[in-house]
C-alpha positions as CSV (number, residue, x, y, z in Angstrom):
1,M,-2.9,6.2,9.2
2,S,-5.5,3.4,7.0
3,A,-3.3,-0.1,7.4
4,L,-3.7,0.5,3.0
5,I,-4.3,4.0,1.1
6,L,-5.3,4.2,-2.7
7,I,-2.3,6.6,-4.2
8,D,-2.4,5.7,-7.8
9,T,-4.6,4.4,-10.6
10,V,-3.2,3.4,-13.8
11,P,-6.0,3.6,-16.4
12,C,-4.9,0.3,-18.2
13,A,-7.9,-1.1,-18.8
14,N,-6.6,-4.7,-19.1
15,L,-8.6,-7.8,-20.4
16,L,-6.8,-9.8,-18.2
17,G,-3.8,-7.9,-16.0
18,E,-1.7,-10.6,-14.3
19,G,2.2,-11.5,-13.0
20,V,2.6,-7.8,-11.5
21,Q,5.9,-7.5,-10.0
22,W,8.4,-4.5,-8.9
23,N,12.1,-4.2,-10.8
24,H,14.5,-2.6,-8.3
25,Q,16.6,-1.4,-10.8
26,D,14.3,0.8,-13.1
27,G,11.6,1.7,-10.0
28,C,8.8,0.4,-12.1
29,F,5.9,-2.2,-11.8
30,W,5.8,-4.9,-14.9
31,W,2.7,-6.8,-15.7
32,T,0.9,-8.5,-18.7
33,D,-2.1,-8.3,-20.0
34,I,-2.5,-11.8,-21.0
35,S,-5.6,-11.8,-23.3
36,S,-4.4,-8.5,-25.3
37,S,-0.8,-10.1,-25.9
38,K,1.1,-6.4,-24.0
39,L,3.6,-6.2,-21.7
40,Y,3.3,-3.3,-19.2
41,R,5.5,-1.0,-17.6
42,Y,4.8,1.5,-15.0
43,R,7.3,4.2,-13.7
44,I,5.9,5.5,-10.2
45,S,8.2,8.5,-10.1
46,D,6.6,10.3,-13.3
47,K,3.9,8.2,-13.8
48,N,5.0,7.2,-17.3
49,L,3.4,4.5,-18.9
50,S,4.8,1.9,-21.3
51,T,3.4,-1.1,-23.5
52,W,5.0,-3.8,-25.9
53,D,3.5,-6.1,-28.2
54,M,4.1,-9.8,-27.8
55,P,4.9,-12.3,-30.2
56,E,2.0,-14.5,-28.4
57,R,0.3,-14.3,-25.1
58,L,2.6,-13.6,-22.1
59,C,1.5,-15.5,-19.1
60,C,4.3,-14.6,-16.7
61,F,7.3,-13.2,-16.7
62,T,10.6,-12.6,-14.8
63,F,14.0,-10.9,-14.8
64,A,17.3,-12.4,-14.7
65,K,20.6,-11.8,-12.8
66,N,22.9,-12.1,-15.6
67,D,20.5,-11.3,-18.9
68,A,19.2,-8.2,-19.9
69,R,16.2,-10.1,-21.6
70,I,13.0,-11.0,-20.0
71,L,12.5,-14.5,-19.3
72,A,9.1,-15.4,-20.3
73,A,6.3,-17.7,-20.2
74,F,4.3,-17.2,-23.3
75,E,0.7,-19.3,-23.8
76,S,3.2,-21.8,-25.5
77,G,6.2,-22.3,-23.2
78,F,9.5,-20.6,-21.7
79,A,11.3,-18.6,-24.2
80,W,13.8,-15.3,-23.7
81,F,12.3,-12.1,-24.6
82,D,14.2,-9.2,-26.0
83,I,12.3,-6.1,-25.6
84,A,14.2,-3.8,-27.5
85,T,14.2,-6.0,-30.6
86,S,11.4,-8.2,-30.2
87,A,13.5,-11.4,-30.3
88,V,12.4,-14.6,-29.2
89,E,14.5,-17.6,-28.2
90,W,12.5,-20.8,-27.5
91,I,13.8,-22.8,-24.3
92,A,10.9,-25.3,-23.7
93,K,7.4,-26.1,-24.6
94,P,6.2,-28.5,-21.8
95,E,3.2,-28.9,-23.0
96,A,3.5,-28.4,-26.4
97,N,1.4,-31.8,-27.2
98,V,-1.5,-30.5,-25.0
99,I,-4.0,-29.0,-27.0
100,G,-6.0,-26.4,-25.0
101,N,-3.4,-25.7,-22.4
102,R,-1.5,-22.7,-21.9
103,S,1.1,-21.2,-19.4
104,N,-0.4,-19.3,-16.4
105,D,0.8,-17.9,-13.0
106,G,4.4,-18.2,-12.4
107,R,7.8,-16.8,-11.0
108,C,11.4,-17.2,-9.5
109,D,12.0,-19.2,-6.1
110,R,14.6,-17.4,-4.0
111,Q,17.3,-20.2,-5.4
112,G,17.1,-18.6,-9.1
113,R,14.8,-21.1,-10.7
114,F,11.4,-20.1,-12.6
115,W,8.5,-21.8,-11.6
116,M,5.3,-21.7,-14.1
117,G,1.8,-23.4,-13.8
118,T,-0.1,-24.0,-17.0
119,T,-4.3,-23.9,-17.1
120,V,-6.8,-26.2,-19.1
121,E,-7.9,-23.4,-21.2
122,Q,-10.2,-25.6,-23.7
123,K,-11.0,-29.1,-22.6
124,K,-10.6,-31.6,-25.0
125,S,-10.3,-35.1,-23.4
126,P,-11.7,-35.7,-19.9
127,E,-8.5,-36.8,-18.7
128,Q,-6.5,-33.3,-19.7
129,S,-5.4,-31.4,-17.0
130,A,-2.6,-28.6,-16.2
131,A,0.7,-29.0,-14.2
132,L,3.4,-26.9,-12.6
133,Y,7.1,-26.9,-13.6
134,C,10.1,-25.5,-12.8
135,L,12.8,-24.6,-15.1
136,D,16.4,-24.7,-13.5
137,H,19.6,-22.8,-13.9
138,N,20.6,-25.2,-16.9
139,F,17.4,-24.9,-18.4
140,A,15.9,-28.2,-17.6
141,V,12.1,-28.4,-17.1
142,S,11.0,-30.4,-14.1
143,K,7.2,-31.4,-13.9
144,H,6.2,-31.2,-9.9
145,F,2.8,-32.2,-10.3
146,S,-0.6,-32.6,-12.4
147,G,-4.0,-33.2,-12.0
148,L,-4.5,-29.2,-12.0
149,M,-7.1,-27.2,-13.8
150,I,-6.0,-23.3,-13.1
151,S,-2.3,-22.9,-11.2
152,N,-2.3,-20.0,-9.4
153,A,-1.1,-18.1,-6.4
154,L,2.6,-19.4,-6.6
155,C,4.6,-18.0,-3.9
156,W,7.4,-19.1,-0.8
157,S,7.7,-18.1,2.5
158,P,10.7,-15.9,3.3
159,D,12.7,-18.7,4.9
160,S,11.7,-20.4,1.4
161,R,10.7,-23.8,3.8
162,K,7.0,-23.3,2.5
163,L,5.7,-22.9,-1.1
164,Y,2.0,-21.9,-1.6
165,H,0.0,-23.0,-4.7
166,A,-3.8,-22.8,-5.6
167,D,-5.8,-24.7,-8.2
168,S,-8.1,-22.1,-8.9
169,P,-11.3,-24.1,-9.3
170,T,-10.7,-26.1,-5.9
171,H,-11.5,-22.5,-4.2
172,S,-8.7,-23.5,-1.8
173,I,-4.7,-22.4,-1.3
174,R,-2.3,-25.0,-0.3
175,V,0.9,-25.0,1.5
176,Y,4.0,-27.2,0.7
177,D,6.9,-28.0,2.5
178,F,9.8,-27.1,0.2
179,D,13.3,-28.3,-0.1
180,A,15.2,-25.2,-1.3
181,Q,18.4,-27.1,-2.3
182,T,16.3,-29.7,-4.1
183,G,13.0,-27.7,-5.1
184,E,11.3,-30.8,-4.2
185,L,7.6,-30.3,-2.7
186,S,6.0,-32.5,0.0
187,N,3.4,-32.9,2.7
188,P,0.4,-30.7,1.2
189,E,-1.9,-29.3,3.7
190,I,-5.0,-26.9,3.4
191,F,-3.7,-23.4,4.2
192,A,-7.2,-21.4,3.2
193,H,-10.7,-21.8,1.5
194,T,-12.7,-19.2,-0.5
195,E,-16.3,-19.6,-1.0
196,I,-18.1,-20.9,-3.9
197,G,-18.1,-18.3,-6.7
198,V,-14.2,-17.0,-5.6
199,E,-11.4,-18.3,-6.7
200,P,-7.8,-17.4,-5.2
201,D,-5.6,-15.9,-8.3
202,G,-2.3,-14.3,-7.5
203,A,-0.4,-14.1,-4.6
204,C,2.9,-12.7,-2.6
205,V,4.2,-13.1,0.8
206,D,5.4,-9.9,2.8
207,A,8.5,-9.7,5.3
208,E,6.2,-10.9,8.2
209,G,5.7,-14.1,6.3
210,F,2.1,-13.3,5.6
211,M,0.7,-14.1,2.2
212,W,-1.4,-11.7,0.0
213,N,-4.0,-13.1,-2.3
214,A,-6.0,-11.4,-4.9
215,Q,-9.0,-13.2,-5.2
216,W,-10.9,-13.8,-8.5
217,G,-14.8,-12.9,-8.0
218,G,-14.3,-11.8,-4.6
219,S,-13.9,-7.9,-5.3
220,R,-11.0,-8.4,-2.6
221,V,-7.0,-8.9,-1.7
222,I,-7.0,-11.0,1.3
223,R,-4.0,-10.7,3.9
224,Y,-3.3,-14.4,5.6
225,A,-1.3,-15.1,8.5
226,P,1.0,-17.7,8.5
227,D,-1.6,-19.9,10.3
228,G,-4.0,-19.4,7.4
229,S,-6.3,-17.1,9.3
230,K,-7.3,-14.0,7.8
231,N,-5.5,-11.0,8.9
232,L,-7.0,-8.3,6.9
233,V,-9.2,-7.5,3.8
234,L,-8.1,-5.2,1.5
235,D,-11.9,-4.4,-0.6
236,M,-11.2,-3.6,-4.0
237,P,-13.4,-1.3,-6.4
238,V,-13.3,-4.4,-9.1
239,S,-14.7,-8.1,-8.7
240,Q,-11.7,-9.5,-10.5
241,A,-8.5,-8.6,-8.5
242,T,-5.9,-11.0,-10.1
243,C,-2.3,-10.3,-8.6
244,V,-0.7,-8.9,-6.0
245,A,3.0,-7.3,-5.7
246,F,5.3,-4.8,-3.1
247,G,7.4,-2.4,-4.6
248,G,8.6,1.1,-4.1
249,D,11.9,2.3,-2.6
250,D,10.7,1.1,0.8
251,F,8.7,-1.9,-0.5
252,N,5.4,-0.5,1.2
253,L,3.4,-0.1,-1.8
254,L,1.1,-2.8,-3.0
255,A,0.4,-3.2,-6.9
256,V,-2.9,-4.9,-7.7
257,T,-3.8,-6.0,-11.5
258,S,-7.4,-6.3,-12.2
259,A,-9.6,-7.6,-15.0
260,R,-12.5,-7.1,-17.5
261,I,-12.7,-10.3,-19.1
262,G,-16.0,-11.9,-18.9
263,L,-17.6,-9.3,-17.6
264,S,-21.2,-8.2,-18.8
265,D,-22.2,-4.5,-20.0
266,V,-24.0,-4.2,-16.6
267,A,-20.8,-5.2,-14.6
268,L,-18.5,-2.7,-16.6
269,E,-21.1,0.1,-15.8
270,Q,-21.2,-1.1,-12.2
271,Q,-17.1,-1.1,-11.9
272,P,-15.8,1.3,-14.7
273,Q,-12.4,0.7,-13.6
274,A,-12.0,-2.8,-13.9
275,G,-8.5,-3.8,-15.6
276,N,-6.8,-1.1,-13.8
277,L,-3.9,-1.6,-11.9
278,F,-4.2,0.0,-8.5
279,I,-1.1,1.1,-6.0
280,F,-1.8,1.3,-2.5
281,K,0.4,2.6,0.3
282,T,0.7,0.2,3.1
283,E,1.8,0.0,6.7
284,F,3.7,-3.4,5.6
285,T,6.9,-4.0,4.1
286,G,7.1,-6.4,1.3
287,L,10.1,-8.4,-0.4
288,P,12.4,-8.0,-3.5
289,E,11.1,-10.3,-6.1
290,S,13.7,-13.1,-7.0
291,W,15.1,-13.1,-10.3
292,F,16.2,-15.9,-12.6
293,G,20.1,-17.1,-12.8
C-alpha cells in the first residue's frame, strides 16, 4: 500500500486550525481554530464532531494527568479551562505588557512541563519580539529565548535529548540539545530549511525519531530524518497545512489541520477543502502526546 492514504476529511472549514493532538482516553483528535475562538473534538469511531466556544482565542492547549480541565494557552496567557462550565482560572500572562503579541504553538515535554511560544501579530515597536516560555509543575513560568517573530514546530526527539523549534519567517527549523531534567536548551543548529514563500508550522516526532512538519504555503507535510534530510513529502489539497499529530488505537493515523485565513476568493475556489482536518492512514507509528503534570 501507499505510505499514506487519506481516509477521512472533517469539513470544519477552520479559519486557522492548529494544535491538533490525540487524546488516548477518549479516542478523539482535538484541535483549535484560533481565529474563531473555538475548540474542536472529533471522535473517529463514529465521526462525531463537537465544538466549544472559547472566552478568547485558544492558541494551543494540553491535557493534564491530574485535572479534568484543559490547560490552555489563550491569546493572553496560560489558564485552566473547564469545558463543562466554561470557567477560566488564570495562571500567568507572561507577555501582558507586550501589546500586539499573542500565544501561538505549544505542547508538553515528556517530563510534563507545558511549553508555549508567542507570535508578533501586530508590530508596535522596532524592538518588539516573541519568545518561548515554559510552565513547570509548580506553575512557574520561565523564558528560554526571545527575538522571535512566530514561534512554531515545537517537539522533542523520542529520547528527549533534542528539541526542535522554528521561527517561521526565518524559513528554518532549528534543533537544540535539551536537558530533560532542567529543561535547558543549548547548542542550536540548523536542522532544515524551507524556500521563500513556505514557512515551517506545527510539527511532531514519530516513534523512529523522524520529524513531521506542516508547511504553510507549501501545500505539504514533510517527514525529516534525524539528520535533517527529507524522507517523505505528503502533498496536501490545501496550501496552508498548519499542524500534525499521530493518533488512533495503533498510533498510525496522521491528522493534519489547515487554514482558510488570508486566502483570496480565487484561491478558495481552487482549494475548497482549505480549513478542514485531514486524517491519513500511514505505515508509520507515532508517539502518545505528553500531558501536563
